[in-house]
TORKOL-4160 file (C-alpha; in steps of 0.2 Angstrom, whole numbers, padded with zeros to 4 digits, m for minus):
216
<pt num="1" X="0236" Y="0726" Z="0393"/>
<pt num="2" X="0252" Y="0724" Z="0382"/>
<pt num="3" X="0254" Y="0707" Z="0383"/>
<pt num="4" X="0237" Y="0704" Z="0379"/>
<pt num="5" X="0238" Y="0689" Z="0363"/>
<pt num="6" X="0226" Y="0681" Z="0354"/>
<pt num="7" X="0224" Y="0662" Z="0353"/>
<pt num="8" X="0217" Y="0650" Z="0345"/>
<pt num="9" X="0215" Y="0630" Z="0349"/>
<pt num="10" X="0216" Y="0618" Z="0337"/>
<pt num="11" X="0199" Y="0609" Z="0333"/>
<pt num="12" X="0188" Y="0623" Z="0338"/>
<pt num="13" X="0179" Y="0638" Z="0331"/>
<pt num="14" X="0185" Y="0655" Z="0339"/>
<pt num="15" X="0199" Y="0668" Z="0345"/>
<pt num="16" X="0201" Y="0671" Z="0362"/>
<pt num="17" X="0211" Y="0683" Z="0374"/>
<pt num="18" X="0224" Y="0676" Z="0383"/>
<pt num="19" X="0239" Y="0684" Z="0393"/>
<pt num="20" X="0249" Y="0667" Z="0392"/>
<pt num="21" X="0246" Y="0659" Z="0378"/>
<pt num="22" X="0262" Y="0646" Z="0378"/>
<pt num="23" X="0258" Y="0639" Z="0393"/>
<pt num="24" X="0240" Y="0636" Z="0388"/>
<pt num="25" X="0245" Y="0628" Z="0370"/>
<pt num="26" X="0257" Y="0619" Z="0381"/>
<pt num="27" X="0244" Y="0612" Z="0395"/>
<pt num="28" X="0234" Y="0605" Z="0380"/>
<pt num="29" X="0247" Y="0600" Z="0367"/>
<pt num="30" X="0244" Y="0610" Z="0353"/>
<pt num="31" X="0255" Y="0621" Z="0344"/>
<pt num="32" X="0246" Y="0637" Z="0341"/>
<pt num="33" X="0252" Y="0655" Z="0336"/>
<pt num="34" X="0246" Y="0673" Z="0344"/>
<pt num="35" X="0234" Y="0681" Z="0334"/>
<pt num="36" X="0232" Y="0699" Z="0327"/>
<pt num="37" X="0217" Y="0700" Z="0332"/>
<pt num="38" X="0208" Y="0698" Z="0315"/>
<pt num="39" X="0205" Y="0681" Z="0316"/>
<pt num="40" X="0218" Y="0674" Z="0306"/>
<pt num="41" X="0225" Y="0662" Z="0316"/>
<pt num="42" X="0207" Y="0654" Z="0320"/>
<pt num="43" X="0202" Y="0637" Z="0317"/>
<pt num="44" X="0182" Y="0634" Z="0316"/>
<pt num="45" X="0175" Y="0617" Z="0316"/>
<pt num="46" X="0177" Y="0603" Z="0330"/>
<pt num="47" X="0178" Y="0590" Z="0320"/>
<pt num="48" X="0166" Y="0575" Z="0331"/>
<pt num="49" X="0174" Y="0562" Z="0321"/>
<pt num="50" X="0195" Y="0566" Z="0324"/>
<pt num="51" X="0198" Y="0552" Z="0337"/>
<pt num="52" X="0213" Y="0564" Z="0345"/>
<pt num="53" X="0199" Y="0577" Z="0348"/>
<pt num="54" X="0192" Y="0582" Z="0364"/>
<pt num="55" X="0177" Y="0569" Z="0367"/>
<pt num="56" X="0159" Y="0572" Z="0361"/>
<pt num="57" X="0151" Y="0578" Z="0375"/>
<pt num="58" X="0133" Y="0570" Z="0367"/>
<pt num="59" X="0119" Y="0577" Z="0357"/>
<pt num="60" X="0109" Y="0590" Z="0368"/>
<pt num="61" X="0098" Y="0602" Z="0363"/>
<pt num="62" X="0095" Y="0620" Z="0372"/>
<pt num="63" X="0077" Y="0620" Z="0382"/>
<pt num="64" X="0071" Y="0629" Z="0366"/>
<pt num="65" X="0071" Y="0615" Z="0354"/>
<pt num="66" X="0063" Y="0602" Z="0370"/>
<pt num="67" X="0073" Y="0587" Z="0367"/>
<pt num="68" X="0087" Y="0578" Z="0354"/>
<pt num="69" X="0085" Y="0583" Z="0336"/>
<pt num="70" X="0084" Y="0571" Z="0321"/>
<pt num="71" X="0099" Y="0572" Z="0311"/>
<pt num="72" X="0098" Y="0580" Z="0295"/>
<pt num="73" X="0104" Y="0569" Z="0279"/>
<pt num="74" X="0116" Y="0577" Z="0265"/>
<pt num="75" X="0103" Y="0582" Z="0253"/>
<pt num="76" X="0094" Y="0592" Z="0265"/>
<pt num="77" X="0109" Y="0600" Z="0272"/>
<pt num="78" X="0113" Y="0605" Z="0253"/>
<pt num="79" X="0096" Y="0611" Z="0250"/>
<pt num="80" X="0097" Y="0621" Z="0267"/>
<pt num="81" X="0114" Y="0627" Z="0262"/>
<pt num="82" X="0108" Y="0634" Z="0244"/>
<pt num="83" X="0093" Y="0644" Z="0252"/>
<pt num="84" X="0108" Y="0652" Z="0265"/>
<pt num="85" X="0121" Y="0654" Z="0252"/>
<pt num="86" X="0108" Y="0663" Z="0241"/>
<pt num="87" X="0102" Y="0673" Z="0256"/>
<pt num="88" X="0119" Y="0680" Z="0260"/>
<pt num="89" X="0124" Y="0683" Z="0243"/>
<pt num="90" X="0139" Y="0673" Z="0243"/>
<pt num="91" X="0144" Y="0663" Z="0227"/>
<pt num="92" X="0161" Y="0656" Z="0232"/>
<pt num="93" X="0156" Y="0642" Z="0243"/>
<pt num="94" X="0144" Y="0629" Z="0237"/>
<pt num="95" X="0132" Y="0618" Z="0244"/>
<pt num="96" X="0140" Y="0602" Z="0242"/>
<pt num="97" X="0157" Y="0610" Z="0253"/>
<pt num="98" X="0144" Y="0616" Z="0266"/>
<pt num="99" X="0136" Y="0599" Z="0267"/>
<pt num="100" X="0153" Y="0588" Z="0265"/>
<pt num="101" X="0159" Y="0600" Z="0281"/>
<pt num="102" X="0144" Y="0599" Z="0291"/>
<pt num="103" X="0144" Y="0577" Z="0289"/>
<pt num="104" X="0166" Y="0580" Z="0296"/>
<pt num="105" X="0158" Y="0591" Z="0310"/>
<pt num="106" X="0142" Y="0584" Z="0317"/>
<pt num="107" X="0136" Y="0569" Z="0306"/>
<pt num="108" X="0121" Y="0581" Z="0302"/>
<pt num="109" X="0115" Y="0582" Z="0320"/>
<pt num="110" X="0109" Y="0600" Z="0323"/>
<pt num="111" X="0111" Y="0597" Z="0343"/>
<pt num="112" X="0129" Y="0591" Z="0345"/>
<pt num="113" X="0140" Y="0600" Z="0356"/>
<pt num="114" X="0156" Y="0598" Z="0361"/>
<pt num="115" X="0165" Y="0606" Z="0376"/>
<pt num="116" X="0182" Y="0615" Z="0373"/>
<pt num="117" X="0186" Y="0616" Z="0392"/>
<pt num="118" X="0204" Y="0624" Z="0388"/>
<pt num="119" X="0196" Y="0640" Z="0381"/>
<pt num="120" X="0179" Y="0639" Z="0391"/>
<pt num="121" X="0169" Y="0636" Z="0378"/>
<pt num="122" X="0159" Y="0624" Z="0367"/>
<pt num="123" X="0157" Y="0619" Z="0348"/>
<pt num="124" X="0137" Y="0620" Z="0343"/>
<pt num="125" X="0127" Y="0613" Z="0331"/>
<pt num="126" X="0129" Y="0606" Z="0312"/>
<pt num="127" X="0144" Y="0617" Z="0308"/>
<pt num="128" X="0152" Y="0616" Z="0326"/>
<pt num="129" X="0155" Y="0634" Z="0328"/>
<pt num="130" X="0161" Y="0640" Z="0346"/>
<pt num="131" X="0152" Y="0656" Z="0353"/>
<pt num="132" X="0166" Y="0666" Z="0352"/>
<pt num="133" X="0168" Y="0664" Z="0333"/>
<pt num="134" X="0152" Y="0667" Z="0330"/>
<pt num="135" X="0149" Y="0680" Z="0340"/>
<pt num="136" X="0166" Y="0689" Z="0333"/>
<pt num="137" X="0158" Y="0685" Z="0315"/>
<pt num="138" X="0143" Y="0695" Z="0322"/>
<pt num="139" X="0155" Y="0710" Z="0326"/>
<pt num="140" X="0161" Y="0707" Z="0307"/>
<pt num="141" X="0144" Y="0712" Z="0301"/>
<pt num="142" X="0135" Y="0694" Z="0301"/>
<pt num="143" X="0121" Y="0701" Z="0310"/>
<pt num="144" X="0105" Y="0692" Z="0301"/>
<pt num="145" X="0103" Y="0679" Z="0312"/>
<pt num="146" X="0104" Y="0690" Z="0328"/>
<pt num="147" X="0116" Y="0689" Z="0343"/>
<pt num="148" X="0122" Y="0671" Z="0342"/>
<pt num="149" X="0121" Y="0662" Z="0359"/>
<pt num="150" X="0123" Y="0645" Z="0365"/>
<pt num="151" X="0104" Y="0640" Z="0362"/>
<pt num="152" X="0103" Y="0648" Z="0343"/>
<pt num="153" X="0118" Y="0640" Z="0337"/>
<pt num="154" X="0108" Y="0623" Z="0339"/>
<pt num="155" X="0095" Y="0630" Z="0327"/>
<pt num="156" X="0102" Y="0623" Z="0309"/>
<pt num="157" X="0099" Y="0638" Z="0299"/>
<pt num="158" X="0109" Y="0649" Z="0312"/>
<pt num="159" X="0124" Y="0636" Z="0312"/>
<pt num="160" X="0125" Y="0637" Z="0293"/>
<pt num="161" X="0125" Y="0656" Z="0292"/>
<pt num="162" X="0140" Y="0656" Z="0305"/>
<pt num="163" X="0148" Y="0639" Z="0297"/>
<pt num="164" X="0147" Y="0649" Z="0279"/>
<pt num="165" X="0151" Y="0666" Z="0284"/>
<pt num="166" X="0167" Y="0658" Z="0291"/>
<pt num="167" X="0170" Y="0646" Z="0275"/>
<pt num="168" X="0169" Y="0664" Z="0264"/>
<pt num="169" X="0182" Y="0674" Z="0275"/>
<pt num="170" X="0193" Y="0659" Z="0273"/>
<pt num="171" X="0190" Y="0658" Z="0257"/>
<pt num="172" X="0196" Y="0678" Z="0253"/>
<pt num="173" X="0208" Y="0677" Z="0267"/>
<pt num="174" X="0225" Y="0689" Z="0264"/>
<pt num="175" X="0214" Y="0697" Z="0250"/>
<pt num="176" X="0217" Y="0681" Z="0239"/>
<pt num="177" X="0204" Y="0669" Z="0231"/>
<pt num="178" X="0209" Y="0652" Z="0240"/>
<pt num="179" X="0206" Y="0635" Z="0236"/>
<pt num="180" X="0197" Y="0623" Z="0243"/>
<pt num="181" X="0213" Y="0613" Z="0248"/>
<pt num="182" X="0216" Y="0628" Z="0260"/>
<pt num="183" X="0199" Y="0635" Z="0265"/>
<pt num="184" X="0192" Y="0617" Z="0272"/>
<pt num="185" X="0209" Y="0612" Z="0281"/>
<pt num="186" X="0208" Y="0631" Z="0286"/>
<pt num="187" X="0192" Y="0628" Z="0294"/>
<pt num="188" X="0197" Y="0614" Z="0305"/>
<pt num="189" X="0214" Y="0620" Z="0311"/>
<pt num="190" X="0214" Y="0640" Z="0306"/>
<pt num="191" X="0225" Y="0648" Z="0292"/>
<pt num="192" X="0239" Y="0650" Z="0300"/>
<pt num="193" X="0239" Y="0628" Z="0302"/>
<pt num="194" X="0231" Y="0622" Z="0285"/>
<pt num="195" X="0244" Y="0609" Z="0283"/>
<pt num="196" X="0248" Y="0603" Z="0299"/>
<pt num="197" X="0243" Y="0584" Z="0300"/>
<pt num="198" X="0227" Y="0586" Z="0309"/>
<pt num="199" X="0220" Y="0596" Z="0297"/>
<pt num="200" X="0225" Y="0587" Z="0282"/>
<pt num="201" X="0217" Y="0571" Z="0292"/>
<pt num="202" X="0201" Y="0583" Z="0289"/>
<pt num="203" X="0204" Y="0586" Z="0272"/>
<pt num="204" X="0206" Y="0568" Z="0267"/>
<pt num="205" X="0189" Y="0564" Z="0277"/>
<pt num="206" X="0181" Y="0581" Z="0268"/>
<pt num="207" X="0185" Y="0573" Z="0251"/>
<pt num="208" X="0177" Y="0556" Z="0253"/>
<pt num="209" X="0161" Y="0566" Z="0262"/>
<pt num="210" X="0162" Y="0576" Z="0248"/>
<pt num="211" X="0162" Y="0564" Z="0235"/>
<pt num="212" X="0146" Y="0554" Z="0243"/>
<pt num="213" X="0137" Y="0569" Z="0245"/>
<pt num="214" X="0139" Y="0573" Z="0227"/>
<pt num="215" X="0136" Y="0554" Z="0221"/>
<pt num="216" X="0121" Y="0553" Z="0232"/>
């Protein structure tokens, strides 16, 4: 177990254990760094709109939902986020930020699923959280929505819960209150890579979406 290293692949949410992270990174052409086990190299968000990301598998839902869901508009997402933020007693993330990130990630489609074959996982739901990340957050104490599963992450409130939890973790990364210019690109690329071209392009799209949300 001495060679066990943790890494995150850009464009997906989560951290995973590998014994040969360099070879895996080379295989998918991404610069990554080993994680210390606290999610510090993590990236959260599949960013469905980025052409450089893996192809969107398609809008699908678990059997519990019985079919394709209707996309939620930004106003609805913002209202849901307000309720969830109040429930979680989180005040350092705004509903508008959540709604803009949802536009980046899924376009408001709660049933969006994007496979991550390189790490044997997938990004799910409104906020495109990897099951691995949601499981990690559950282990940190975010247990109000129960044990996360591929099906439960397709529930809009569950997706918002774990996505907000990760944004809150990023906001306080390193014991310092981090600005939006760190939190948002780090949601996509991880706190170890917020200045990379992919995360910065993600942040630019977020700023456009944020303006649209705030002006709606």
